[in-house]
N, C-alpha and C positions, 0 to 999 in steps of 0.2 A: 405400335401398340394400339390400343382401343380408342381413346379420347373421343371428343364430341363428334368429330367428323365421321367416326366409324360406329356410332351408337346404333344407327338404323341397321347396319350390317350385323352387329352383334345381337341385336334384338331378334332379327330374323333367324339367326342361328339357333336361338333357344328352341325353336320348333322343328329343327331339321337335324341333319347328320352332325352338325357342330356340337349339339348337345351330347351326342354319343361320344364324340372326340374328347369332350371335357372330362369324361370319366375313364378315358383310355389310359391315362397316366396315373395309375392307382398309387395311393399312399402305401408306404412300407413300414412295418414295425422294425425299424433299424435297431441294432443291438446296442447295449451300453458299451462305451469305449473301453478298450483294453488299456489304453494310456489315458489316465485321468489327469485333469488339470490340477496343478498345485500352485494356485495363485495367492498372492498376499492379500491382506484385508483391504477393504475399500473398493469403491466402484471401479469397474473396468469397462473398456470399450473395444468392440471388434466390428469389422465390416464384412458384410455378406452381399454377394451379387447372385441373384437367382431368378432372372427374368424381370417381369414388370415389378417395380418396387412397391406398388400398392399391396400386392399379396404378401411379399416378404415382410413389409412393415406390419401388415395386418396380423399375421401369425405371431410374430415376435411380440407384438403388443398385447397378446393374450398369454404370454409365458410368465410364470411366477419368477420374481427376482429381476425382471427387466424393468428398468426405471425410465427408459427413453428409447424410442425407435424413430430415427429421422431418415426420410427418403432423400436421395441425392445421387451424385455422380462421382465415380472414382476411376482413375486410370489414365485420364487425359489432363489437359491444361486448364487453367482457370478461365481463360477467355472463350473456351468452347463448352463450358459447363452449363449449358442451357438446354432445356428439353428439345426445342425445335432443332437446334444444331446437333445435339447428340443423336437425334432420330435419323440423321443422315447416315449414320453407321460408320463414319470414318474418323471419329475423334479419339479413339482409344478408350473412351469412357464406357463404363458399364453402369446401368441403373443399379444402384446399390442402396443398402440401408446400414446406417451407423447405429449399432445397438449398444446401449449402456446397461450394465447389469451388475448385480451384487453377487459375487462368487460364493458368499456364505449361503445363498439361497439357490442359485443355479450356476453350475460350473460351465466353463467354456465348452468342454466336451459334450455336455448335455445340450447346449445350443447347437452343436454340430449334429447331434442325433436328431433333433427336431428339423434342422435344415434339410438333411438328406432324407428324412422320413416323410415329411409332409409339404415342404416348400418347393424344392427344386428336383427335377429329374437330372441326375448327374451324367446321364448318357447322351444328352442333347447338346450338340455342339453349335454354339452361336444362335440358339433359339431356346424358348421355353413355351410349350403349349402353342398358342396362336401367334406368338410374337417372334419375329425373325430379325436377325442382325447381330453384329458383334456386341451391341449394347445390351443384348439380352443373354449374354453368356453367364454360365454359373462359375463363380470363383469365390475363394476364401482369401481374405486380406487380413492376415494376423497383424496385430499392432504391438506384439511383444515376442521375445524369443520363446517364452513358454507357450503362447498360443500357436506359434509356428511348429513347435515340437509336437503338440497335441494334434494339430491339424494334419501334419504329415503322418502321424501314427494312425489316426482314424481313417484317412484315405487308404493307407496300406491295408488296414484291417478290412475295409469294405471291398477292396479289389480282390482280396483272397476269398471272401465269402461269396462273391458273384451273385448278389441278390437281384441284379438286373440282367436282362437277356443280352444287353449290349455293353461294351466296355465303358468304364467311367472316364469322362473327359474333364470333369471339374478340376481346375488348377488352383494352386496356391500362388497368389500374385503379390509382388512387393507393394507397399503403400506408396502412393504417388500424390496423395492429397485428396481430401473429401470435400465436396461442394454441395451444400444443401439445395434441394430443388425448391421451386417457388411454393409459396404458402398454400395455393390451391391444390397442390399435390401431397401435402402433409395430412396425416390422419384421414386419408381418403376413404377408407372402409368405414370408419366411424361416422363420417359426415355424409356418406352416400351409400347407405346400406342396400338400397334398391337399384343401384346402377347395374345395368345388364352384365357388364364385365365382372363386377364384384360378385353378383349372384351366380354366374356361370363358373368362374374360375377360382375365386378366392374364398368365398364362404365355405366351399367344400374342404378347403385346406384347414380352416379353423375347426371345422367339425372333425376332421381327421386328427388334429392335435388333441382335441378333447377325448376322442375315442382311443387313440393309441398311446397317448402319454398323459393320462389323467392326473398324475402327481405333479406334472409341470404346468397344467392348464389352469388359467384363472378366467372367470367369466367377464370381469371388467376389462375395459380397453385402456391401455396406458398411452395417453397422448404424448406425441413427441415433443 
């Protein structure tokens, strides 16, 4: 991913072809889900993997009804759930975000609509944008049978619609445990709004959320 060792590279990209690449993966006005979530009252939690967790967390932190978005790792073991180790690409982990939300305000299917519309390109296998490796795969990790039902329904719906030029490769994965990332990776967009990576790759996603899903957007940032 980006991190301090790559800041100079990312900054240079701002004035070159990398900037054009940043806009190559356009946001899509994904449709409302045909299979709506029917969840019980009370806060619910779901996990999403969609490339660098800074952007995934940043977008969900601007969604109405989201009460927490925590960056971390899902898919591997506890002893490898550290950024440096996960970055080697062989741990089974994906950079992920644990989203807590109020289904009375935003349903799980609406979170899926945002995820596929502005957060992750579902046709990119083991990479997202500039970040490559299995740790950057896009995946849904339902934490209840209802979430799994809705996720399967929405994936099937999107595959029929063929909104993208390439096949959808986003998978539904079983929950294997979630491990929060270090503190300096939490709320990164809010704390580092001028970071070159945030400016190039993640702020456009928040702008797309506001443009495409105004009823779900909130200006304030919900800290994890």
